[in-house]
C-alpha positions in Angstrom: 12.1 -36.5 -3.2 10.2 -36.7 0.0 9.0 -34.3 2.7 12.2 -33.1 4.4 14.2 -33.2 1.2 15.0 -29.7 0.0 13.8 -28.0 -3.1 16.0 -25.7 -5.1 15.1 -22.9 -2.7 15.8 -25.0 0.3 12.2 -25.6 1.3 11.3 -29.2 2.2 8.3 -29.7 -0.1 5.4 -32.0 0.7 4.7 -35.6 -0.1 1.2 -36.8 -0.6 -0.2 -40.4 -0.6 -3.3 -41.1 -2.7 -5.4 -44.2 -2.4 -8.3 -44.6 -4.9 -10.7 -47.5 -4.2 -13.0 -49.2 -6.7 -13.9 -52.4 -8.4 -11.8 -54.1 -11.1 -14.6 -53.2 -13.6 -13.7 -49.5 -13.1 -9.9 -49.9 -13.6 -9.8 -48.7 -17.2 -11.9 -45.6 -16.4 -9.8 -44.8 -13.4 -6.5 -45.3 -15.3 -7.7 -42.9 -18.1 -8.8 -40.3 -15.6 -5.5 -40.5 -13.7 -3.4 -40.4 -16.9 -5.0 -37.0 -17.6 -4.9 -35.4 -14.2 -1.4 -36.6 -13.3 -0.1 -35.1 -16.5 -1.0 -31.7 -15.0 1.4 -32.1 -12.0 4.4 -30.8 -13.8 2.7 -27.5 -14.5 2.5 -27.0 -10.7 6.0 -28.2 -9.9 4.7 -31.6 -8.8 6.1 -35.1 -9.5 4.8 -38.6 -9.4 7.2 -40.6 -7.2 5.2 -43.8 -7.5 2.1 -44.9 -9.3 0.8 -48.4 -8.9 -2.4 -50.4 -9.4 -3.9 -53.2 -7.4 -2.2 -56.5 -8.3 -4.2 -59.2 -10.0 -6.0 -61.4 -7.5 -6.0 -58.8 -4.7 -9.4 -58.1 -3.1 -11.4 -55.1 -4.3 -11.3 -53.7 -0.7 -7.6 -52.8 -1.5 -6.8 -49.6 -3.4 -7.3 -49.8 -7.1 -4.7 -47.0 -7.6 -2.0 -45.8 -5.2 0.2 -42.7 -5.9 3.0 -41.0 -4.0 3.2 -37.4 -5.2 5.6 -34.6 -4.4 4.9 -30.9 -4.5 7.2 -28.0 -3.7 4.8 -26.7 -1.1 1.1 -26.6 0.0 0.3 -23.7 -2.3 1.4 -25.6 -5.4 -0.6 -28.6 -4.3 -3.6 -26.4 -3.7 -3.1 -24.8 -7.1 -3.1 -28.3 -8.7 -6.3 -29.2 -6.9 -8.0 -26.0 -8.2 -6.6 -26.2 -11.8 -9.5 -25.6 -14.2 -8.1 -28.3 -16.5 -8.2 -30.8 -13.6 -11.7 -29.8 -12.7 -12.8 -30.2 -16.4 -11.4 -33.8 -16.4 -13.3 -34.5 -13.2 -16.5 -33.2 -14.8 -15.9 -35.2 -18.0 -15.1 -38.5 -16.3 -17.3 -38.3 -13.2 -16.6 -40.3 -10.1 -14.1 -43.0 -11.1 -13.4 -44.2 -7.6 -15.9 -45.5 -5.0 -13.7 -43.9 -2.3 -10.5 -42.0 -2.1 -8.0 -41.0 0.6 -5.3 -38.3 0.5 -2.6 -38.5 3.2 0.1 -36.0 3.9 3.3 -38.1 4.5 6.4 -37.5 6.6 9.5 -39.6 6.1 10.6 -42.1 8.7 14.0 -41.2 9.9 16.4 -43.1 12.1 16.9 -41.8 15.6 
Protein backbone atom coordinates (compact mmCIF):
# COMPACT_ATOMS: atom_id res chain seq x y z
CA UNK A 1 0.00 0.00 0.00
CA UNK A 2 1.38 3.44 -0.75
CA UNK A 3 0.51 7.00 0.10
CA UNK A 4 -2.68 7.70 -1.75
CA UNK A 5 -3.96 4.15 -1.26
CA UNK A 6 -6.87 4.11 1.17
CA UNK A 7 -6.92 2.47 4.59
CA UNK A 8 -10.02 0.80 5.96
CA UNK A 9 -11.35 4.18 7.07
CA UNK A 10 -10.61 5.78 3.68
CA UNK A 11 -7.55 7.80 4.75
CA UNK A 12 -4.52 7.54 2.49
CA UNK A 13 -1.84 6.53 4.96
CA UNK A 14 1.80 7.53 4.61
CA UNK A 15 4.77 5.79 3.00
CA UNK A 16 8.24 6.23 4.45
CA UNK A 17 11.60 5.45 2.86
CA UNK A 18 14.47 4.65 5.22
CA UNK A 19 18.13 4.53 4.18
CA UNK A 20 20.67 3.35 6.77
CA UNK A 21 24.33 3.82 5.84
CA UNK A 22 27.28 1.94 7.28
CA UNK A 23 30.23 -0.29 6.54
CA UNK A 24 29.91 -3.99 5.73
CA UNK A 25 31.47 -4.75 9.12
CA UNK A 26 28.33 -3.35 10.81
CA UNK A 27 25.86 -5.35 8.71
CA UNK A 28 25.14 -8.04 11.34
CA UNK A 29 24.55 -5.47 14.09
CA UNK A 30 22.32 -3.38 11.83
CA UNK A 31 20.31 -6.43 10.82
CA UNK A 32 19.81 -7.52 14.44
CA UNK A 33 18.69 -4.01 15.38
CA UNK A 34 16.29 -3.71 12.46
CA UNK A 35 14.87 -7.20 13.09
CA UNK A 36 13.85 -5.99 16.55
CA UNK A 37 12.47 -2.53 15.76
CA UNK A 38 10.65 -3.52 12.57
CA UNK A 39 8.80 -6.23 14.51
CA UNK A 40 7.12 -3.39 16.46
CA UNK A 41 5.51 -1.86 13.35
CA UNK A 42 2.47 -4.11 13.46
CA UNK A 43 1.58 -2.81 16.93
CA UNK A 44 1.22 0.65 15.36
CA UNK A 45 -0.64 -0.47 12.25
CA UNK A 46 2.51 -0.20 10.15
CA UNK A 47 3.85 -2.57 7.52
CA UNK A 48 7.16 -3.29 5.87
CA UNK A 49 6.53 -3.04 2.13
CA UNK A 50 10.17 -3.69 1.24
CA UNK A 51 13.35 -4.39 3.17
CA UNK A 52 16.63 -4.83 1.40
CA UNK A 53 20.32 -4.77 2.06
CA UNK A 54 23.20 -3.51 -0.03
CA UNK A 55 24.16 -6.11 -2.63
CA UNK A 56 27.57 -7.77 -2.39
CA UNK A 57 30.25 -5.76 -4.11
CA UNK A 58 28.42 -2.43 -3.90
CA UNK A 59 30.38 0.47 -2.44
CA UNK A 60 29.94 1.29 1.24
CA UNK A 61 28.73 4.75 0.24
CA UNK A 62 25.43 3.10 -0.75
CA UNK A 63 22.79 2.32 1.92
CA UNK A 64 23.47 -0.77 4.02
CA UNK A 65 19.71 -1.21 4.61
CA UNK A 66 16.77 0.27 2.75
CA UNK A 67 13.15 0.00 3.86
CA UNK A 68 9.84 1.16 2.45
CA UNK A 69 7.35 1.35 5.31
CA UNK A 70 3.65 2.18 5.42
CA UNK A 71 1.65 3.64 8.31
CA UNK A 72 -2.04 4.53 8.52
CA UNK A 73 -1.21 8.16 9.36
CA UNK A 74 1.42 10.49 10.81
CA UNK A 75 0.18 9.88 14.37
CA UNK A 76 0.82 6.13 14.15
CA UNK A 77 4.30 6.75 12.71
CA UNK A 78 5.03 9.19 15.53
CA UNK A 79 3.77 6.64 18.06
CA UNK A 80 6.11 4.01 16.59
CA UNK A 81 9.06 6.42 16.86
CA UNK A 82 8.19 7.13 20.51
CA UNK A 83 7.49 3.49 21.45
CA UNK A 84 9.39 2.76 24.67
CA UNK A 85 10.30 -0.72 23.41
CA UNK A 86 11.87 0.82 20.28
CA UNK A 87 13.78 3.33 22.41
CA UNK A 88 15.03 0.46 24.61
CA UNK A 89 16.32 -1.36 21.50
CA UNK A 90 18.12 1.82 20.42
CA UNK A 91 19.66 2.12 23.89
CA UNK A 92 20.74 -1.52 23.91
CA UNK A 93 22.23 -1.60 20.39
CA UNK A 94 23.59 1.94 20.20
CA UNK A 95 24.24 3.60 16.84
CA UNK A 96 24.24 0.82 14.24
CA UNK A 97 24.29 3.17 11.24
CA UNK A 98 26.90 5.82 10.47
CA UNK A 99 24.13 7.90 8.85
CA UNK A 100 20.43 7.47 8.22
CA UNK A 101 17.78 9.21 6.16
CA UNK A 102 14.00 9.11 6.46
CA UNK A 103 11.98 10.33 3.49
CA UNK A 104 8.21 10.83 3.22
CA UNK A 105 7.22 9.39 -0.17
CA UNK A 106 4.45 10.21 -2.61
CA UNK A 107 3.46 7.82 -5.40
CA UNK A 108 4.26 8.69 -8.98
CA UNK A 109 1.02 8.73 -10.93
CA UNK A 110 0.39 9.09 -14.64
CA UNK A 111 -1.03 12.37 -15.87
